[in-house]
C-alpha positions as CSV (number, residue, x, y, z in Angstrom):
1,M,0.0,-0.2,0.3
2,V,0.3,3.4,-0.2
3,E,0.9,5.4,2.5
4,G,-0.9,8.3,2.7
5,T,-4.2,7.4,0.3
6,A,-7.6,7.7,0.9
7,I,-7.8,3.5,1.7
8,D,-4.7,4.2,4.4
9,R,-6.9,7.0,6.1
10,A,-9.6,4.8,6.5
11,V,-8.8,1.7,7.5
12,E,-6.5,4.3,10.6
13,N,-9.3,6.3,11.2
14,A,-11.1,3.1,12.1
15,G,-8.5,1.2,14.3
16,R,-8.6,4.2,16.1
17,K,-11.7,4.9,16.4
18,A,-11.8,0.9,17.6
19,V,-9.9,1.7,20.3
20,E,-11.2,4.6,21.8
21,R,-14.5,3.4,21.6
22,H,-13.5,-0.4,23.3
23,A,-11.6,2.5,25.9
24,R,-15.0,4.2,26.5
25,A,-15.8,0.9,26.9
26,G,-14.2,0.9,30.4
27,N,-11.8,-2.1,28.8
28,S,-8.5,-2.0,29.0
29,L,-6.4,-2.8,25.9
30,P,-3.1,-5.3,25.4
31,T,0.0,-4.0,23.1
32,W,3.7,-5.3,23.0
33,D,6.2,-3.7,25.3
34,G,9.2,-5.7,24.1
35,A,8.8,-9.7,23.9
36,K,6.2,-9.1,26.1
37,V,2.1,-8.8,26.3
38,V,1.3,-5.4,28.4
39,W,-2.1,-4.0,29.4
40,V,-3.1,-0.9,29.8
41,P,-5.2,1.0,31.7
42,A,-8.7,2.2,29.2
43,T,-7.9,5.5,32.1
44,K,-3.9,5.2,30.3
45,V,-5.6,4.8,26.9
46,L,-8.1,8.2,27.5
47,E,-5.7,10.3,28.4
48,G,-4.0,9.6,24.5
49,Y,-7.6,10.7,22.9
50,A,-8.7,13.8,24.9
51,K,-4.8,15.5,22.6
52,P,-6.0,16.7,18.6
53,H,-4.2,14.1,16.5
54,T,-1.1,14.8,14.6
55,R,-0.6,12.3,11.1
56,T,3.1,12.2,10.5
57,K,4.0,12.7,6.5
58,A,3.4,10.4,4.2
59,R,6.9,8.6,3.5
60,T,8.9,9.2,-0.5
């Protein structure tokens, strides 16, 4: 996939919304920390959604 296409943005946005919805329901989210799974509390996940999201520039 070419980064920055409409489909890439739609997939990224859908993933972000799913994570936010999951956290707002009070569910922790798993993530990787090195070689182990770490559960991030919903409150910590939602801290990231209080800030405006900034996109990174597409690579060329």
